[in-house]
C-alpha positions in Angstrom: 76.0 324.4 146.8 78.6 321.6 146.8 78.9 319.5 143.7 79.4 315.8 144.2 81.4 313.9 141.7 80.9 310.2 141.1 83.5 308.0 142.7 84.8 306.6 139.3 85.5 310.1 138.1 87.4 311.0 141.2 89.4 307.8 141.0 90.2 308.4 137.3 91.3 311.9 138.1 93.4 310.8 141.0 95.1 308.2 138.9 95.6 310.5 136.0 97.3 313.1 138.2 99.4 310.4 139.9 100.5 309.2 136.4 101.5 312.7 135.4 103.2 313.6 138.7 105.1 310.3 139.1 105.9 309.6 135.5 109.6 309.5 136.2 109.4 307.7 139.6 111.7 304.8 140.6 108.9 302.7 142.1 106.2 300.7 140.3 103.3 298.5 141.2 103.7 294.7 140.9 101.9 293.6 137.7 98.2 293.1 138.4 96.7 293.6 134.9 95.1 296.9 136.0 95.7 300.5 134.8 98.1 301.1 137.6 100.6 298.8 135.9 101.5 301.9 133.8 102.1 304.2 136.8 105.4 305.0 138.5 106.0 306.6 141.9 108.7 308.6 143.6 108.6 306.8 146.9 108.0 303.3 148.2 104.8 302.2 149.8 101.5 300.8 148.5 99.8 301.4 145.2 96.9 303.8 145.7 94.9 301.9 143.1 95.3 298.2 143.9 97.0 298.3 147.2 99.9 296.1 146.3 103.4 296.9 147.5 105.5 299.1 145.3 108.9 297.8 144.1 111.8 299.3 142.3 111.7 299.4 138.5 115.1 297.7 138.5 113.7 294.8 140.4 110.8 294.4 138.1 113.0 294.6 135.1 115.3 291.9 136.6 112.3 289.7 137.0 111.2 290.2 133.4 114.7 289.3 132.3 115.1 286.0 134.2 116.4 283.2 132.0 115.4 279.7 132.8 118.2 277.6 134.4 120.5 280.7 134.5 121.6 281.0 138.1 123.2 284.4 139.2 123.3 284.7 142.9 124.6 288.0 144.2 125.0 289.5 147.7 121.6 290.2 149.2 118.2 289.1 148.0 117.2 288.0 144.5 115.7 285.2 142.5 116.3 282.8 139.7 114.2 280.6 137.5 114.6 276.9 136.8 112.6 274.4 134.8 110.5 271.8 136.4 111.7 268.3 137.1 111.3 265.0 135.2 107.8 264.9 133.7 107.4 268.7 134.3 110.0 270.2 132.0 107.4 272.6 130.5 106.8 274.2 133.9 109.0 276.7 135.8 109.9 277.2 139.5 111.0 280.6 140.8 113.6 280.3 143.6 114.1 283.2 145.9 117.4 283.5 147.7 119.3 285.6 150.2 123.1 285.5 150.2 124.5 287.1 153.5 127.2 289.7 153.4 129.8 287.4 155.0 129.0 284.4 152.8 132.0 282.1 152.1 132.3 278.8 150.3 132.0 277.1 153.6 128.6 278.7 154.5 125.7 276.3 155.1 122.7 276.2 152.7 119.1 276.1 153.9 116.1 275.4 151.7 112.8 277.0 153.0 109.6 275.4 151.7 106.5 277.6 151.8 103.0 276.7 152.9 99.9 276.6 150.8 100.3 280.2 149.7 103.4 279.1 147.7 104.9 282.5 148.8 108.6 281.8 148.5 109.4 285.5 148.6 107.7 286.0 152.0 109.3 282.9 153.5 112.7 284.0 152.2 112.2 287.5 153.6 111.3 286.0 157.0 114.8 284.3 157.1 116.9 287.3 155.9 117.8 288.4 159.5 118.6 284.8 160.4 120.6 284.4 157.2 122.8 287.4 158.1 123.1 286.3 161.8 124.1 282.7 161.1 125.8 283.3 157.7 123.6 280.8 155.8 122.4 280.9 152.2 118.6 280.8 151.9 116.8 279.2 149.0 113.0 279.3 148.9 111.0 278.0 145.9 107.7 279.3 144.6 105.7 276.6 142.9 102.8 278.3 140.9 99.5 276.8 141.9 98.3 276.8 138.3 101.1 274.4 137.4 101.5 272.5 140.7 98.2 271.5 142.2 97.4 270.0 145.6 98.6 266.6 144.5 101.8 267.9 143.0 102.7 270.1 146.0 101.2 269.0 149.3 101.2 265.3 148.3 104.6 265.7 146.5 103.5 264.2 143.1 103.1 260.8 144.7 99.3 261.0 144.0 97.6 262.6 140.9 94.2 263.0 139.3 92.7 263.8 142.7 88.9 264.2 142.8 88.9 267.1 145.2 85.6 268.5 143.8 83.5 265.5 144.9 85.7 264.3 147.8 86.3 267.6 149.7 84.0 270.3 151.0 85.0 273.5 152.8 83.0 274.6 155.8 81.9 278.2 155.5 83.4 280.7 157.9 85.9 278.2 159.3 89.4 276.9 158.3 88.0 273.3 158.1 87.9 271.1 155.0 86.0 267.8 155.2 87.0 264.8 153.1 84.7 262.0 152.3 87.2 259.2 151.8 84.7 257.1 149.9 84.3 259.8 147.3 87.9 260.9 147.2 89.6 259.2 144.3 93.1 259.4 143.0 95.9 257.6 141.1 99.3 256.6 142.4 102.4 257.8 140.7 104.9 254.9 140.9 107.8 256.9 139.4 109.9 258.5 142.2 111.9 260.5 139.7 108.7 262.6 139.1 108.0 263.4 142.7 108.9 266.8 144.1 111.8 265.7 146.2 114.5 265.7 143.5 113.8 269.4 142.9 115.4 270.2 146.3 118.7 268.5 145.3 118.6 270.4 142.0 118.2 273.8 143.8 121.1 272.9 146.1 123.3 271.7 143.2 122.7 274.7 141.0 123.4 277.2 143.8 126.4 275.4 145.3 128.0 274.9 141.8 127.5 278.6 140.9 128.9 279.8 144.2 131.7 277.2 144.5 130.3 275.9 147.8 132.2 273.2 149.7 128.9 271.9 151.2 127.9 268.4 150.2 124.5 268.5 152.1 121.9 271.0 152.9 119.3 271.6 155.6 115.6 272.1 154.8 112.7 273.7 156.7 109.0 273.6 155.7 106.0 275.1 157.4 102.3 273.9 157.1 102.0 272.6 153.5 105.8 272.7 153.5 105.8 270.6 156.6 103.6 268.1 154.9 106.0 267.9 152.0 109.0 267.4 154.2 107.7 264.7 156.5 106.8 262.8 153.3 110.3 263.5 152.0 111.6 261.8 155.1 109.5 258.7 154.4 109.6 258.4 150.6 112.9 259.9 149.5 115.5 257.4 150.5 118.4 258.8 148.5 119.0 262.6 148.8 121.6 265.1 149.8 119.5 266.5 152.7 121.0 266.5 156.1 118.5 267.8 158.6 114.7 268.0 157.9 112.6 270.4 159.9 108.9 269.7 159.3 106.7 272.3 161.0 103.0 272.5 161.7 101.8 269.9 159.2 98.0 269.7 158.9 97.9 265.9 158.6 100.5 263.1 158.1 101.3 260.1 156.0 102.1 257.5 158.6 104.8 254.9 157.8 102.1 252.3 158.3 100.3 249.8 156.1 97.1 250.2 158.1 96.1 253.3 156.1 96.1 254.0 152.4 97.4 257.2 150.9 97.5 260.0 151.8 97.2 258.9 155.5 99.5 255.8 155.3 101.6 253.8 152.8 99.2 251.0 151.9 99.2 250.5 148.1 102.0 253.2 147.9 105.3 252.6 146.1 106.9 251.9 149.5 108.9 249.0 151.0 108.9 248.0 154.7 112.6 247.3 154.2 113.1 251.1 154.0 111.9 251.7 157.6 115.2 251.3 159.4 116.8 253.9 157.0 113.8 256.2 157.4 113.9 256.1 161.2 117.6 256.9 161.2 117.0 260.2 159.4 117.5 263.6 161.1 113.8 264.5 161.0 112.6 267.1 163.5 108.8 267.6 164.0 108.4 271.2 165.0 104.9 271.8 166.4 103.3 275.0 167.9 102.0 274.6 171.4 99.0 276.8 170.4 98.4 275.0 167.0 95.5 273.3 168.7 91.7 273.3 168.5 91.6 277.1 168.9 93.9 277.9 166.0 92.1 279.3 162.9 95.1 279.8 160.7 95.7 277.6 157.7 93.3 274.9 156.3 92.7 271.9 158.6 91.5 268.7 156.9 89.0 266.5 158.7 88.2 262.9 157.6 87.9 259.5 159.3 91.6 258.7 158.8 92.9 262.2 159.5 90.9 262.4 162.7 92.4 259.1 164.0 95.7 261.1 164.1 94.0 263.8 166.3 91.6 266.6 166.0 94.2 269.4 165.5 97.9 269.8 164.4 99.4 269.5 167.9 97.6 266.2 168.5 98.4 264.9 165.0 102.1 265.7 165.2 102.4 264.0 168.5 100.5 260.9 167.2 102.7 260.7 164.2 105.9 260.9 166.3 104.8 258.5 169.0 103.4 255.8 166.6 106.6 256.0 164.5 108.7 255.7 167.6 106.7 252.6 168.7 107.2 251.0 165.3 110.9 251.5 165.5 111.0 250.0 168.9 109.0 247.0 167.7 111.5 246.5 164.9 114.4 247.1 167.3 116.0 249.7 165.1 117.5 253.1 165.8 115.1 256.1 165.9 116.7 259.5 165.4 113.6 261.6 164.9 112.9 264.5 167.4 109.7 266.3 168.4 109.9 269.9 169.6 106.9 271.7 171.0 107.4 275.5 170.5 105.8 277.3 173.5 103.4 280.1 173.0 103.2 279.7 169.2 100.4 278.7 166.8 100.4 278.4 163.1 102.9 281.1 162.4 105.7 280.5 159.9 107.9 283.4 161.2 107.9 282.2 164.8 108.4 278.6 163.8 111.3 279.7 161.6 112.9 281.4 164.6 112.6 278.1 166.5 114.0 276.2 163.6 117.0 278.6 163.3 117.6 278.3 167.1 117.7 274.5 166.8 119.8 274.3 163.6 122.3 277.0 164.3 122.3 277.5 168.1 126.0 276.7 168.4 127.1 278.9 165.4 
């Protein structure tokens, strides 16, 4: 007769044997507050307990030993830790980097802003091959969601004390969030120095000073929530060191229009119409996936009265944002340097959009 052991006993036995067998291994599980945090393994792969990817002990130790505001960029991939900006000095931002083998002081610098997952490590990893090919330094920040909420991140700190609980509902088994604009309340932060945009200049300054870079400007790419941040950067951040801004697959837009209040327009925002000629001269590129349409299920898509006036999906909304801004520039008889690029055969995919961004930015290099 076969004896059946309870699953918990089998799991405990497996973990105990693994702990004994792999006690001196070079690979460990990423900290997850489970018993497998104490295990080590001889080979890379996934933790048999929690399923997380295994990493080298040396990498984990390096993470534990990060010192705030101490930048040490070496060849290959790594990370450093810096304090938050003005009004957020008690918070920290982890910046993931990749320095290519052939890096020189003349190499260009690209900041890659993640989507809602805040996964700067994954976004950095998606640019490693392009970093080596085009010899560019990649910096990708990870803003922890516990410290930087939707208002701090997606809406760049321009708005705060958002009543998302009463104003927004999520439709089950879909990627749709519905906002009741009558119930959605917030406060406006009229202090530009507390917005997220100055962080990007700080990342650039810290890295370029450490490496002795000759670059005086940087490029920046953001996807999804990152795209939301960057098109708002183009509108609200008048004075920065950024050169080219690539805003990809934004869910909805803040129009440079006083017909809509925040976050859909600039009515009641700390914004001057006198800034529009400067804004329209910026090198903003709207990168939109051809398949980021009504059939796309990736990412969260906000629906509300004002959002839906921009379109019913990201492809329509990006096109509306571009066309209405171009019309405003024409009406004002000012230069309009923005570009719109539809990426064929691509939906809400940050890797493919990153490929398209690299092809645009570095095609002649």
